[in-house]
C-alpha positions in Angstrom: 23.6 -61.2 -107.3 26.4 -59.5 -109.5 30.1 -60.7 -109.2 31.5 -57.2 -109.5 34.3 -55.9 -107.3 32.9 -53.3 -105.0 33.2 -49.7 -106.0 35.6 -48.6 -103.8 37.8 -45.6 -104.2 41.5 -46.9 -103.4 44.0 -46.7 -105.8 43.9 -48.8 -108.7 45.7 -52.2 -108.6 46.9 -52.2 -112.0 46.3 -48.9 -113.8 47.5 -45.7 -113.1 45.9 -42.2 -113.6 46.5 -40.6 -117.1 48.4 -37.4 -115.4 51.0 -37.6 -112.3 49.8 -36.9 -109.1 51.2 -36.3 -105.5 51.2 -38.9 -102.9 48.4 -37.1 -101.0 46.2 -36.7 -103.6 43.6 -39.3 -104.4 43.5 -41.2 -107.6 42.0 -39.5 -110.6 41.3 -40.6 -113.9 40.5 -38.9 -117.1 37.7 -40.1 -119.3 36.9 -38.7 -122.6 33.0 -38.6 -123.8 33.0 -38.3 -127.5 30.4 -39.8 -130.5 28.7 -39.5 -133.7 24.4 -41.1 -133.4 22.7 -41.7 -136.2 20.2 -44.5 -137.5 20.6 -43.9 -141.3 18.7 -45.6 -144.1 20.5 -46.6 -147.1 17.1 -46.8 -148.9 16.1 -43.2 -147.7 16.8 -40.3 -150.8 17.1 -37.9 -147.8 20.6 -37.1 -146.5 21.8 -36.5 -143.3 24.0 -33.1 -143.6 25.5 -31.4 -140.9 22.5 -29.5 -140.7 20.8 -32.5 -139.4 23.0 -32.9 -136.1 22.8 -31.3 -133.0 26.3 -31.0 -131.6 27.2 -30.9 -128.0 30.2 -29.8 -126.1 31.6 -28.3 -122.8 29.0 -28.6 -120.2 26.4 -29.0 -122.5 27.9 -32.2 -123.3 28.1 -33.2 -119.8 24.6 -32.4 -119.2 23.3 -35.2 -121.3 24.8 -37.7 -118.3 23.0 -37.5 -115.2 25.7 -38.9 -113.3 28.1 -36.1 -114.1 28.1 -33.2 -111.8 28.7 -30.9 -114.8 29.1 -27.8 -112.3 32.4 -28.8 -111.0 35.6 -27.7 -112.7 36.0 -30.6 -115.3 32.9 -32.2 -114.9 34.3 -34.0 -112.2 31.7 -35.7 -110.0 31.1 -34.3 -106.4 28.7 -37.3 -105.3 26.2 -37.2 -108.1 27.4 -41.1 -108.1 29.4 -42.6 -105.7 30.8 -45.1 -108.3 32.6 -42.3 -110.6 34.5 -40.4 -107.7 37.8 -39.7 -108.7 36.9 -39.6 -112.5 37.2 -36.3 -114.8 34.8 -36.5 -117.5 36.1 -34.4 -120.5 33.7 -33.4 -123.0 34.9 -33.7 -126.4 32.1 -33.8 -128.9 28.9 -35.4 -129.2 26.9 -35.1 -132.2 23.3 -36.7 -132.7 20.5 -36.6 -135.5 17.0 -37.9 -136.0 17.2 -41.0 -137.8 17.2 -39.9 -141.5 19.2 -41.1 -144.9 23.0 -41.6 -145.2 25.4 -39.1 -144.1 27.5 -37.5 -146.4 31.2 -38.4 -146.3 32.1 -34.7 -145.8 30.0 -34.3 -142.9 31.0 -37.5 -141.3 34.8 -35.9 -141.7 34.0 -32.9 -140.3 32.8 -34.5 -137.0 35.2 -37.3 -137.1 37.7 -34.7 -137.3 36.7 -32.4 -134.4 36.8 -35.5 -132.4 40.0 -36.4 -133.0 41.4 -33.0 -132.5 39.8 -32.5 -129.5 41.1 -36.1 -128.2 44.8 -34.8 -129.2 44.2 -31.5 -127.3 43.0 -32.9 -124.1 45.3 -35.9 -124.0 46.2 -37.9 -122.4 43.4 -39.9 -121.3 42.9 -43.3 -119.1 39.6 -44.1 -121.2 36.5 -42.8 -123.5 33.2 -43.1 -123.5 32.0 -43.7 -126.9 28.3 -42.8 -127.3 27.1 -44.1 -130.7 24.2 -45.7 -132.4 25.9 -48.6 -134.2 23.6 -47.9 -137.8 25.1 -44.7 -139.0 25.3 -45.2 -142.8 27.9 -43.3 -144.4 28.1 -42.7 -148.3 30.7 -44.5 -149.8 31.6 -46.2 -146.7 30.7 -49.9 -145.0 31.4 -49.6 -141.5 31.1 -45.8 -140.5 31.2 -46.5 -136.7 34.3 -49.0 -136.7 36.1 -46.2 -138.9 35.3 -43.7 -136.3 36.6 -46.2 -133.3 39.6 -46.7 -135.2 40.5 -43.1 -135.5 39.6 -42.5 -131.9 41.9 -45.5 -130.7 44.9 -44.0 -132.9 44.2 -40.3 -131.2 44.2 -41.7 -127.8 46.5 -44.4 -127.7 46.7 -48.1 -127.1 46.5 -48.2 -123.4 43.5 -46.3 -122.9 40.2 -48.0 -122.4 37.1 -47.5 -125.4 33.6 -48.6 -123.7 30.7 -48.0 -126.3 27.3 -47.4 -125.1 25.2 -48.4 -128.4 21.3 -48.7 -129.7 20.1 -52.8 -130.0 19.4 -51.8 -133.5 23.1 -51.2 -134.3 25.0 -53.3 -136.4 28.1 -55.0 -134.5 31.0 -55.8 -136.8 33.9 -57.9 -135.9 36.0 -54.6 -136.3 33.9 -52.6 -133.9 33.8 -55.1 -131.5 37.5 -56.0 -131.9 38.5 -52.2 -131.4 36.0 -51.3 -128.0 37.0 -52.9 -124.9 33.8 -52.8 -123.3 30.1 -53.0 -125.3 26.8 -52.7 -124.1 23.3 -51.9 -125.4 19.8 -51.0 -125.0 17.6 -54.0 -123.7 14.4 -52.6 -124.4 12.4 -51.8 -127.5 10.9 -49.2 -127.0 14.0 -47.7 -125.8 13.1 -46.7 -122.2 16.6 -47.8 -120.6 18.5 -45.7 -122.6 19.9 -43.3 -119.7 20.8 -46.9 -117.9 22.4 -48.3 -120.6 24.6 -45.1 -120.8 25.4 -45.1 -117.1 26.2 -49.1 -117.4 28.7 -48.4 -120.1 30.7 -45.9 -118.2 30.2 -47.4 -114.8 31.4 -50.6 -116.3 34.5 -48.6 -117.7 35.2 -46.9 -114.4 35.1 -50.4 -112.5 38.2 -51.2 -115.1 40.1 -48.1 -114.6 39.9 -48.9 -110.8 40.6 -52.6 -110.6 42.6 -52.7 -113.3 42.8 -55.4 -116.5 41.1 -55.4 -119.8 38.4 -57.8 -120.2 37.8 -60.8 -122.7 35.3 -60.2 -125.3 33.3 -62.9 -127.1 31.8 -61.8 -130.6 29.5 -63.6 -132.7 27.3 -62.6 -135.5 23.8 -64.2 -136.0 22.6 -64.2 -139.8 19.4 -62.9 -139.0 18.1 -59.2 -139.9 14.7 -58.3 -138.7 13.2 -54.8 -138.2 12.5 -53.5 -134.8 8.8 -53.8 -135.6 9.1 -57.8 -135.4 11.6 -57.6 -132.5 10.0 -55.5 -129.8 10.6 -56.4 -126.4 7.2 -55.8 -125.3 6.4 -59.2 -126.7 7.7 -63.0 -126.9 10.3 -63.7 -128.0 12.4 -60.9 -127.5 10.6 -60.2 -124.2 12.3 -63.6 -122.9 15.5 -63.4 -124.6 16.3 -59.9 -123.1 15.2 -60.8 -120.0 17.8 -63.2 -119.6 20.8 -61.2 -119.9 20.9 -59.8 -116.4 21.2 -63.2 -115.4 23.6 -64.2 -117.6 25.8 -61.0 -116.7 25.7 -61.8 -113.5 27.3 -65.1 -113.8 30.9 -65.3 -111.9 33.3 -64.2 -114.5 31.1 -62.1 -116.8 30.4 -58.6 -117.0 28.4 -57.4 -119.5 26.2 -59.5 -122.4 25.1 -57.4 -125.3 22.4 -58.6 -127.8 22.2 -56.5 -130.8 18.9 -57.1 -133.2 20.9 -54.6 -135.9 19.6 -52.2 -138.3 17.5 -53.8 -141.4 17.5 -50.9 -143.6 21.3 -50.8 -143.9 22.2 -52.2 -146.9 26.1 -53.4 -145.7 27.6 -56.6 -145.0 27.7 -56.1 -141.6 24.0 -55.7 -141.1 22.4 -58.4 -138.8 22.3 -59.4 -135.6 25.0 -60.4 -133.2 26.2 -60.9 -129.9 29.0 -59.4 -127.7 29.7 -61.1 -124.0 32.7 -59.2 -122.0 34.6 -60.6 -118.8 37.3 -62.2 -117.5 36.5 -65.9 -117.6 36.9 -67.0 -121.5 35.4 -70.0 -121.3 32.3 -68.4 -119.3 32.1 -65.3 -121.8 32.2 -67.7 -124.8 29.7 -70.0 -123.2 27.1 -67.0 -122.7 28.0 -65.9 -126.1 26.7 -69.1 -127.7 23.8 -69.2 -125.4 22.4 -65.9 -126.4 23.4 -66.3 -130.1 21.6 -69.6 -130.4 18.4 -68.5 -128.6 18.0 -65.7 -130.9 18.7 -67.9 -134.0 16.3 -70.8 -132.9 13.6 -68.1 -132.4 14.0 -66.5 -135.9 10.6 -67.7 -137.2 8.7 -67.0 -133.9 9.1 -63.0 -134.2 6.0 -61.2 -135.7 5.1 -57.8 -136.0 4.5 -55.9 -132.8 0.6 -55.3 -133.5 -1.7 -56.8 -136.4 -0.1 -55.6 -139.6 -1.9 -55.3 -142.9 -2.1 -52.9 -146.0 -3.0 -49.2 -145.0 -6.4 -49.4 -147.1 -7.2 -52.8 -144.8 -6.0 -50.9 -141.4 -8.4 -47.9 -142.4 -10.9 -49.9 -143.0 -10.6 -51.8 -139.7 -10.3 -48.2 -138.0 -13.2 -46.9 -139.4 -15.5 -50.0 -138.2 -14.3 -49.9 -134.7 -16.0 -48.1 -131.8 -12.7 -47.9 -130.3 -11.2 -44.4 -130.1 -8.7 -43.3 -130.7 -7.6 -46.3 -132.9 -4.1 -46.0 -134.0 -2.3 -46.7 -137.3 1.1 -46.7 -137.6 2.3 -45.9 -141.2 5.4 -47.4 -141.0 7.4 -47.3 -144.3 8.2 -43.6 -143.7 8.7 -43.8 -140.3 11.2 -40.9 -139.2 12.4 -41.9 -136.2 13.7 -45.3 -137.9 15.6 -43.4 -141.1 12.2 -42.5 -143.6 12.4 -39.4 -145.2 9.3 -38.1 -143.9 7.7 -36.6 -147.1 5.8 -39.7 -148.2 2.3 -38.5 -149.1 0.7 -42.5 -149.6 -0.8 -42.4 -146.3 -2.3 -38.9 -146.6 -3.6 -40.2 -150.2 -5.6 -42.8 -148.3 -6.9 -40.4 -145.7 -8.1 -38.0 -148.5 -10.1 -41.0 -150.5 -12.4 -41.8 -147.3 -15.5 -40.4 -147.6 -16.3 -40.9 -144.0 -13.4 -38.6 -142.7 -13.5 -35.9 -145.6 -17.3 -35.4 -144.9 -16.3 -35.1 -141.0 -18.8 -38.0 -140.0 -15.4 -39.0 -138.4 -12.2 -37.3 -137.5 -8.8 -38.2 -138.2 -5.3 -36.5 -137.4 -2.2 -37.5 -139.4 1.3 -36.8 -138.2 3.4 -35.7 -140.7 4.5 -34.3 -143.9 8.0 -33.0 -144.3 7.5 -30.0 -146.4 9.2 -26.6 -145.6 7.6 -24.6 -148.6 4.0 -25.8 -147.4 4.9 -24.8 -143.8 6.0 -21.0 -144.6 3.0 -20.9 -147.1 0.7 -21.8 -144.0 2.7 -19.6 -141.5 2.3 -16.6 -144.1 -1.7 -17.2 -144.6 -2.2 -17.4 -140.8 -4.8 -19.4 -138.6 -8.2 -19.3 -139.9 -7.0 -18.4 -143.7 -8.0 -20.8 -146.3 -5.1 -22.2 -148.3 -4.4 -24.3 -151.7 -0.9 -26.2 -151.5 0.8 -29.1 -152.7 2.3 -30.9 -150.1 5.0 -33.7 -149.9 6.6 -36.1 -152.3 9.6 -34.0 -153.1 12.1 -36.0 -151.4 10.9 -39.5 -151.5 9.0 -39.8 -154.5 7.5 -43.1 -154.0 3.9 -41.2 -154.2 3.6 -37.8 -155.6 2.8 -34.7 -154.3 -0.9 -34.0 -153.2 -3.0 -30.9 -153.5 -5.0 -29.9 -150.6 -7.2 -26.7 -150.2 -7.4 -26.7 -146.5 -7.9 -24.2 -143.3 -4.7 -23.8 -141.3 -6.0 -24.8 -137.9 -2.8 -24.3 -136.0 0.8 -23.1 -135.9 3.4 -24.6 -133.5 6.8 -22.3 -133.5 10.3 -23.1 -132.8 12.5 -21.3 -129.9 13.4 -18.1 -132.2 9.9 -17.8 -133.6 9.4 -19.2 -136.7 6.8 -22.2 -137.6 8.1 -25.2 -137.6 4.6 -27.1 -137.6 1.3 -26.2 -139.5 -2.1 -28.1 -139.0 -4.2 -28.4 -142.1 -7.8 -29.2 -141.6 -10.2 -30.5 -144.4 -13.6 -32.1 -143.6 -13.1 -34.2 -140.7 -9.0 -34.4 -141.2 -6.1 -32.7 -139.6 -2.7 -33.1 -141.2 0.4 -31.7 -139.8 3.0 -30.6 -142.0 6.3 -29.6 -140.6 9.2 -27.7 -141.9 12.0 -29.9 -140.5 11.8 -33.6 -140.1 10.0 -34.7 -136.7 8.6 -37.6 -135.0 5.7 -37.1 -133.5 6.1 -39.7 -130.3 4.7 -37.3 -127.9 1.2 -36.0 -127.5 2.6 -32.4 -126.5 4.2 -32.5 -130.4 0.4 -32.5 -131.8 -0.9 -30.4 -129.0 1.8 -27.3 -129.8 -0.1 -27.1 -133.5 -3.5 -26.9 -131.6 -4.2 -30.8 -132.4 -4.8 -33.4 -129.4 -4.9 -36.9 -130.7 -6.9 -38.1 -127.5 -9.9 -36.6 -129.1 -9.4 -38.2 -132.7 -11.4 -41.2 -134.0 -8.6 -42.2 -136.0 -5.0 -41.3 -135.4 -2.6 -42.0 -138.2 1.2 -41.4 -137.2 4.8 -42.2 -138.9 6.2 -44.7 -136.3 6.8 -48.0 -136.2 6.4 -50.0 -133.0 4.4 -47.1 -130.6 6.3 -45.1 -128.5 4.8 -45.2 -124.9 2.8 -42.0 -124.8 1.5 -42.9 -127.9 0.7 -46.4 -127.1 -0.9 -45.3 -123.7 -3.6 -43.5 -125.9 -4.4 -46.0 -128.4 -7.6 -47.8 -127.7 -6.6 -50.0 -130.6 -3.7 -50.3 -132.8 -2.8 -51.5 -136.3 0.7 -51.3 -138.4 0.3 -50.5 -141.9 2.8 -52.0 -144.0 3.4 -48.9 -146.3 6.2 -47.7 -149.0 9.2 -45.7 -148.0 12.9 -46.0 -147.0 11.9 -48.3 -144.1 9.8 -50.6 -145.6 8.8 -53.4 -143.6 9.0 -55.8 -146.7 12.5 -56.1 -146.6 13.0 -58.3 -149.6 11.3 -56.1 -151.6 13.4 -53.3 -150.8 16.3 -54.7 -152.7 19.5 -55.1 -150.4 22.5 -55.8 -152.6 25.4 -56.0 -150.1 24.3 -57.9 -147.4 26.6 -61.1 -146.5 24.3 -63.8 -147.3 22.8 -66.2 -146.8 20.8 -64.4 -143.8 17.1 -65.2 -142.8 14.4 -63.9 -143.6 16.5 -63.3 -147.2 17.4 -66.7 -147.4 14.2 -68.6 -145.1 15.6 -72.1 -145.8 19.3 -71.4 -145.1 21.2 -74.2 -143.0 21.8 -73.9 -139.4 24.9 -71.8 -138.7 27.8 -72.9 -136.5 27.4 -69.7 -134.5 30.7 -70.3 -132.7 31.9 -67.1 -130.6 35.5 -65.6 -131.5 37.6 -64.3 -128.5 38.6 -60.9 -129.4 
């Protein structure tokens, strides 16, 4: 059972609202919400410019958070959650992008400057919820999230609390941990606890406003850098390590425990696993941080891929020989959900070289190749037309553009009627080609273009670990180790800026001290 104080609604013991109130007015705290969230591979040739971001402001931003009653003035909670009654949620700016390549510095500055301007215009604040990912790579910078947190801290002042809600694949630097008063992250990969994590970050923040006092934080980095496909919480040892966190945080004197796997495709000194534990009892906080860090380090050699893994020709041969349908293969090296450019053609080349598929004896569907020009050409030709196109290989040139002569078998359109996906069919192979970088983690993403992956013999998709809907449809599954900006073979990528030693780059390194630092 948690030892957190009850969520009463009496006046705060140590912290008052940012704005003065009359003696009869109930306590009310002003809490801003802002963030820039992207997972950006430094090895991807793609650049995540301003067009890559969806920017939310006002009521649209508040609608992102189910505990906020966005219909009320100022986003105040009128019973949406009892724990946050008395809070005025102030929407600033939240910018989110599909994982991709690094963010140009000018794009980052535009977004950060708007957040800071809104902070100053809406001041004063009692606190701010910082909704970020933790793996934002910005061209020319080494710790973009810490830069943003420092700027926000400067804008809202030293007394306001900052609570960060993050992805477990974020890279938690000392500077970022120091600048935030509270920190939490997902505890599931795949991330089925996103909403729960955001609410936990906000609830911990409100508890602190109501009952007062800054928590102490113990931070320690663990010199291990592994991809998410080797640290999924579906399997041991990650399942067991993350499964301990609720019991740890329920100990007396503790508030939250966060274990960050880190982002393997961010070539920055901060890239590695880390632990942050918050609470009021410094010895207990420190002991818990050391416990989690040690457990992760001790298990480093036990992490394995979430599915049987091999090169793509081997995976494809196993799929064709199997009688389990559909047989799913993850084309992991160009996975757009991790930052791949999306237009690597290596997987398409392998499928087109399969006589069993091209002849139509077996059916396969492939998602996807990012190519706006090919998408427009297919749309112009129309469904049922035969087109000769050259697709992919324009951004990430690890494999060349591929010529195809195929039937336009389907078109999916966006909200304004423009084609954003076309389906090209040749023999037994159907290939999805997209106008924007896109992830195909939902069955509806395929069926919108007239392709049902549940009816194919073989499904090849640019993912790493399978997201829930694709995982559910797979009768069997292989993880293909393919080239691209999020190549699973980290050593061959050529990291240059990691702080060494770090496992597995230095497999025989000595055991680290793992001594948590109180911040």
